[in-house]
C-alpha positions in Angstrom: 66.4 56.4 53.9 65.6 52.8 54.2 66.4 51.0 50.9 63.5 48.7 50.0 63.8 46.3 46.9 60.6 47.1 44.9 59.8 44.9 41.4 57.8 47.0 38.6 54.0 46.4 39.4 54.1 46.3 43.1 51.6 48.4 44.7 53.3 51.1 47.2 50.9 52.0 50.0 51.2 55.7 52.3 52.7 53.5 54.7 55.2 52.4 52.4 56.5 55.8 51.4 56.3 57.0 55.3 58.6 54.1 56.3 60.9 54.5 53.1 61.1 58.5 53.2 60.4 59.6 56.8 64.1 59.7 57.5 65.4 61.5 54.5 67.0 65.2 54.5 64.5 67.5 52.9 65.8 70.0 50.4 63.5 72.8 51.7 65.2 73.0 55.2 65.0 70.0 58.0 66.1 69.6 61.4 68.8 67.1 62.0 68.3 64.6 65.1 71.9 63.2 64.4 75.3 63.9 63.3 76.1 65.2 59.5 79.2 64.3 58.5 80.4 66.4 55.3 83.2 65.1 53.0 85.5 67.8 53.2 86.3 71.7 54.5 84.7 74.3 52.5 85.7 75.5 49.2 82.8 77.5 47.6 81.7 81.1 49.3 78.7 79.0 49.9 79.9 75.7 51.5 79.3 74.5 54.3 81.8 75.0 57.0 83.3 72.1 59.3 84.1 72.4 62.8 87.6 71.1 61.8 87.6 74.5 59.5 86.2 76.5 62.6 88.7 75.5 64.6 91.8 75.7 62.3 90.9 78.6 60.8 88.4 81.1 62.9 89.5 80.2 66.5 92.9 80.3 65.8 93.8 77.1 67.3 95.9 76.0 64.5 98.6 76.9 62.9 98.9 80.1 64.6 97.2 82.6 66.9 95.7 85.1 64.5 92.3 86.1 66.1 91.1 87.8 69.3 88.2 86.2 70.9 85.4 88.2 72.4 85.0 86.7 75.4 88.7 87.2 76.6 92.2 86.8 75.3 95.7 87.7 75.8 97.5 89.7 73.3 101.1 88.4 71.8 101.8 92.0 70.4 100.4 95.9 70.1 97.0 96.7 69.3 96.8 99.5 67.1 93.6 101.2 66.8 92.6 103.7 63.5 90.7 106.0 66.0 89.2 106.6 69.4 86.5 104.6 70.3 83.1 106.1 71.0 80.4 104.6 73.3 77.3 107.3 73.9 78.6 110.1 75.2 81.8 108.4 76.5 84.8 107.8 74.8 87.5 105.1 75.5 89.5 102.2 74.3 89.2 99.9 77.7 85.5 98.9 78.4 86.1 96.3 81.2 86.2 99.2 84.1 83.1 101.0 84.6 82.6 103.1 88.3 79.5 105.6 88.2 80.0 108.2 85.5 83.7 107.3 85.0 85.7 105.3 82.3 89.5 105.0 81.1 90.4 106.7 77.8 93.4 106.8 75.6 93.8 109.9 73.6 96.9 111.5 72.0 99.2 108.8 73.1 98.1 109.6 76.9 95.9 107.7 79.2 93.1 109.3 81.2 90.6 108.2 83.7 87.1 110.2 84.9 85.2 112.1 82.5 86.4 113.6 79.3 84.2 115.5 76.8 84.7 114.9 73.2 84.8 118.7 72.0 86.2 120.6 74.9 89.4 122.0 76.3 90.6 120.0 79.3 93.8 118.7 80.9 93.7 116.0 78.1 95.8 118.4 76.3 98.1 118.8 78.7 101.8 117.0 79.1 100.9 114.2 81.3 100.5 110.3 80.5 97.7 109.3 83.1 95.0 112.2 83.8 92.7 112.2 86.1 89.9 114.6 86.4 86.3 115.1 87.6 83.2 115.7 85.8 82.8 118.9 84.2 79.4 119.5 86.0 80.1 118.9 89.2 79.7 121.3 91.9 81.5 120.3 95.2 80.3 118.8 98.2 79.3 120.2 101.2 80.3 117.6 104.1 82.8 115.7 102.7 86.7 116.3 101.3 86.2 114.2 97.7 89.3 113.5 95.7 89.7 112.8 91.8 92.3 110.3 92.8 92.5 108.6 96.2 95.5 105.8 97.0 94.6 104.0 100.4 97.2 102.2 102.2 96.7 99.7 104.6 99.6 98.2 106.7 99.0 95.3 108.5 100.5 94.6 112.1 103.0 91.9 110.8 104.6 94.3 108.4 108.2 94.9 109.7 109.9 96.2 106.4 109.3 99.8 104.2 105.9 100.5 103.1 105.0 103.1 100.4 101.1 104.1 99.5 102.7 105.9 96.6 106.2 105.9 94.7 107.8 107.9 92.2 110.9 106.9 90.5 112.7 109.0 88.1 115.9 107.6 86.5 117.5 111.1 84.8 120.1 110.5 81.9 119.0 114.2 80.5 121.7 116.5 79.2 120.0 119.9 80.2 116.9 121.1 81.4 115.1 121.2 85.0 113.7 117.6 85.6 110.9 117.2 88.3 109.7 113.8 90.0 106.6 115.5 91.0 104.7 119.1 90.3 101.4 120.2 91.6 100.0 122.9 90.1 96.8 124.8 91.6 95.3 127.9 89.9 93.1 130.2 91.9 90.7 131.4 89.0 88.5 133.8 90.7 88.7 136.3 93.4 86.5 134.6 96.5 87.0 133.3 99.9 87.9 129.7 99.3 91.5 128.9 100.2 94.2 127.2 98.0 96.5 124.5 99.2 98.8 123.4 96.7 99.5 120.7 98.8 98.7 119.3 102.7 100.5 116.7 104.1 99.1 115.3 107.7 100.9 112.8 109.7 98.6 111.7 112.5 99.4 110.0 115.9 96.0 108.5 117.0 97.3 106.5 120.0 97.4 108.9 122.7 101.0 108.1 123.8 104.1 109.6 124.1 106.8 109.3 121.3 109.0 106.6 123.1 106.1 104.4 122.8 103.7 105.5 119.9 106.9 105.6 117.6 108.4 108.3 115.9 106.4 110.7 113.7 107.2 112.5 110.8 105.3 114.7 108.4 108.2 115.1 105.5 111.8 114.0 105.4 113.6 115.7 102.8 116.8 113.8 102.0 119.6 115.1 99.4 122.2 112.7 98.8 125.3 113.2 97.0 129.4 112.7 96.8 131.7 115.1 96.4 131.9 119.1 97.1 129.4 121.5 96.1 131.2 123.9 94.3 127.9 126.2 93.1 126.1 126.3 96.0 123.3 124.3 94.1 122.7 121.3 96.6 119.3 122.6 98.3 117.3 120.2 100.3 114.5 122.8 100.6 113.9 125.7 97.8 111.1 128.2 99.4 110.5 130.5 96.5 107.5 133.4 96.3 107.2 135.1 93.1 104.8 137.5 91.4 102.6 136.0 88.8 103.0 137.9 85.5 100.7 141.2 84.8 101.2 142.4 88.2 97.9 143.3 90.6 95.3 146.2 90.6 95.9 146.2 94.3 99.1 147.6 94.7 102.5 146.0 94.8 103.1 142.4 95.4 104.0 141.3 99.2 104.8 138.1 100.4 104.6 138.2 104.1 105.7 135.0 104.6 107.6 133.8 101.5 109.7 131.2 103.3 108.1 129.0 106.3 105.7 129.8 108.8 105.7 127.6 111.8 102.5 127.7 114.2 100.7 125.5 117.0 97.0 124.9 116.9 94.7 123.2 119.6 91.0 122.1 118.8 88.3 121.3 120.9 87.9 117.6 122.1 85.3 115.3 121.5 82.9 116.6 123.9 81.3 119.7 124.6 83.3 121.8 126.3 86.2 120.2 126.5 89.6 122.2 124.8 93.0 120.4 124.4 95.5 121.9 125.9 97.7 123.3 123.2 101.0 121.2 122.1 104.2 123.2 123.1 107.2 122.5 120.3 110.8 123.2 121.9 112.0 124.7 118.7 110.0 126.4 116.0 112.8 125.6 113.9 116.3 123.3 114.6 119.5 122.6 112.9 120.5 119.4 114.5 123.0 116.8 114.5 122.4 114.2 116.7 120.6 111.2 115.8 117.2 111.2 116.8 115.7 109.1 114.4 117.1 106.0 112.5 120.4 107.8 112.5 119.4 110.8 110.8 121.9 113.6 111.5 124.6 111.2 112.5 128.1 112.5 112.0 127.0 115.4 110.3 127.9 119.1 110.8 126.9 122.6 109.8 129.4 125.5 108.6 126.4 128.0 109.4 123.4 126.7 111.0 121.4 130.1 109.9 122.5 132.2 106.9 120.8 134.7 105.0 122.5 136.4 102.4 120.2 139.6 102.1 117.3 141.3 104.1 115.9 144.9 103.8 114.7 144.9 107.4 116.1 141.9 109.3 118.5 139.1 108.9 116.7 137.4 112.0 113.6 138.7 113.9 111.8 137.7 116.8 108.2 139.1 117.2 105.5 138.3 119.7 102.0 137.1 118.5 99.2 139.5 119.5 95.9 138.7 119.5 92.8 140.8 120.8 89.5 139.0 122.3 86.4 140.9 123.7 84.7 140.5 127.4 81.7 138.8 127.1 80.8 140.4 130.9 81.2 143.5 133.0 84.1 143.7 135.7 84.6 145.9 138.4 88.2 147.2 139.7 90.1 144.7 142.1 89.2 141.2 140.1 91.7 138.4 138.9 89.2 136.2 136.9 87.8 137.5 133.4 85.4 135.8 130.5 86.0 136.4 127.2 84.0 135.5 124.0 85.0 133.9 121.2 82.4 132.3 117.9 84.4 129.5 117.1 83.6 126.0 118.4 85.8 124.2 116.6 89.0 126.3 116.4 88.9 127.9 119.9 91.2 130.9 120.6 93.7 130.0 123.3 95.3 132.7 125.6 98.7 131.4 126.5 99.7 131.5 130.1 102.5 134.3 131.1 101.0 136.4 128.0 100.8 140.0 128.5 97.9 142.0 129.1 96.5 145.3 128.1 93.2 147.2 127.9 91.5 149.8 129.7 91.0 148.8 133.7 94.3 146.5 133.3 97.2 147.0 135.3 100.4 147.2 133.7 102.7 144.6 133.6 99.8 142.3 134.1 99.7 138.7 133.0 97.7 135.4 131.8 97.9 132.8 134.7 95.7 130.1 133.6 93.0 130.0 130.8 89.9 127.5 130.5 87.3 126.9 128.1 83.3 126.1 128.6 80.6 124.6 126.4 79.0 128.5 126.2 82.0 129.4 124.1 83.5 131.2 126.6 87.2 131.5 127.8 87.8 132.1 131.4 91.4 133.6 132.5 92.8 134.6 135.8 95.4 137.2 135.9 98.4 138.1 138.5 97.3 141.4 139.1 94.0 142.6 140.0 92.2 144.9 137.7 92.9 148.7 138.1 89.8 149.6 137.2 86.1 149.1 135.7 85.9 147.0 132.4 82.7 147.0 130.1 80.9 144.6 128.7 82.5 143.9 124.8 85.8 145.9 125.9 88.7 144.7 123.6 91.7 142.7 125.4 94.8 142.5 123.5 97.2 139.5 124.8 100.6 139.6 123.7 102.5 136.5 123.8 105.9 136.4 125.7 109.3 135.4 124.3 111.6 133.7 126.9 115.0 134.1 124.8 114.7 135.9 121.2 118.3 134.3 120.4 120.0 131.1 122.4 123.7 129.8 122.2 124.9 127.1 124.1 127.5 124.1 124.1 130.8 124.2 122.8 131.5 127.7 121.6 134.8 128.4 120.3 134.0 131.8 118.6 131.6 134.4 119.0 127.9 134.2 120.6 127.1 136.8 118.3 128.9 138.7 115.1 128.0 141.6 112.9 129.7 144.1 111.0 128.8 146.7 113.7 130.1 144.8 116.8 130.2 141.0 118.5 129.4 139.4 121.5 131.9 136.7 123.2 131.1 133.7 125.0 131.0 135.4 128.3 129.0 138.4 127.0 131.3 141.1 126.6 130.5 143.6 123.7 133.0 144.5 121.4 132.5 147.4 119.1 133.8 146.5 115.2 135.0 150.1 114.6 136.3 151.5 111.4 140.1 152.4 111.3 140.8 155.7 110.0 142.7 158.7 110.9 140.3 161.4 111.1 136.4 162.5 110.4 137.5 162.6 106.5 138.8 159.1 106.1 136.1 157.6 108.5 133.2 159.9 106.1 135.0 158.1 103.4 134.7 154.9 104.7 131.0 155.2 105.0 130.9 156.3 108.9 128.1 158.7 109.5 128.0 161.9 111.5 127.5 161.0 115.2 128.9 157.1 115.0 132.1 156.1 116.4 135.4 155.0 114.6 138.9 154.0 115.8 142.2 156.0 115.1 144.6 153.3 116.1 143.8 152.6 119.6 141.6 155.9 120.2 137.8 155.7 119.7 136.6 159.1 118.0 133.3 160.1 116.8 132.7 161.8 113.6 131.5 165.1 114.1 131.9 166.8 110.5 
């Protein structure tokens, strides 16, 4: 307020009082038009706080950083929560990321990303450190192929070094147990027509050029790196096991038709209607190789046995022709060499390999396919090397058996037999030499396991066991 010296007896007017008290602070509440400076920091619980007190104590600028700022801060130590933070129907300890119906969450010492029900038995109860899962109400997509976790890597043209979209490193110092770098478990829970793949890896060359121009293409490379002898025969690059789920089956004994590896080729229609890609031809279905084709792979390496089978109730090695049946889509008379066949799949069409054997009513003996073509009416047209021997009805079934040129091939520098077995061997010039049990007579041969009617030798004399 303005200081004015009044004398006793002076007359005070309203204007004088307004001028004198107009700039004072009203105890009942007022608005400052300038700064208000306090004489000290607050002491009592109802004292006003100075800016100095707020800076030093609340924001933690001086003397130490002891508070987390809501607008954002950097932790210098661990942040321990007393329980799971909740927000509506979601749970989580991170709120910076929100994508649709997903949040990161942290439960029982494990991170998760995706939908998590508070009171359900889901993958959060598993042993994983990071869990990615779909919304429990997700019913699937009819057109796309969505993934719970997608990792995309774009490698630019200037990249010359190695690049990995996903890298897993395990440094094992364990004293016992089985330690796995990656494990995938897919459970089929109900009987249905759905196909379950535990893994599907595609290496796709979209250049349309030969490999010497486009570059190498390898779907999977398995490297086993060790030093020293394998005295337990347990250094295994690829271990394929077909086993039975506990409890068995109500449909009969469990059988794995292919418990090892299956190699198959596939053809697809092209982009234009009626265009079918000629199926690729593999020189080898399976090959053990010591040549350095890709980056030194296989260089200075040798196989003691290129192929080994320690037990087989049927055959240690089997070469069987693939067989498929197709129906004609028109009637044909005898003496023709062009036939049309029907197929209902316009995405993956049947392909009849040239050279395969054709059998069926009206087909002459030893008939083979010469050419195959495919049109936009989902029709296969084939030509055969021998005219039909009789009429063929519309809808007739024809059987096509793929040819096997050589069931077994051995070439190169052969120092031993081309083929060896307990019964006979084939040497490098093709001479078959029977490996006969040496026995003095039929009784000795029987004791040695020779069956009646089989041959054995008595020194240099070949005999047949009769009794």
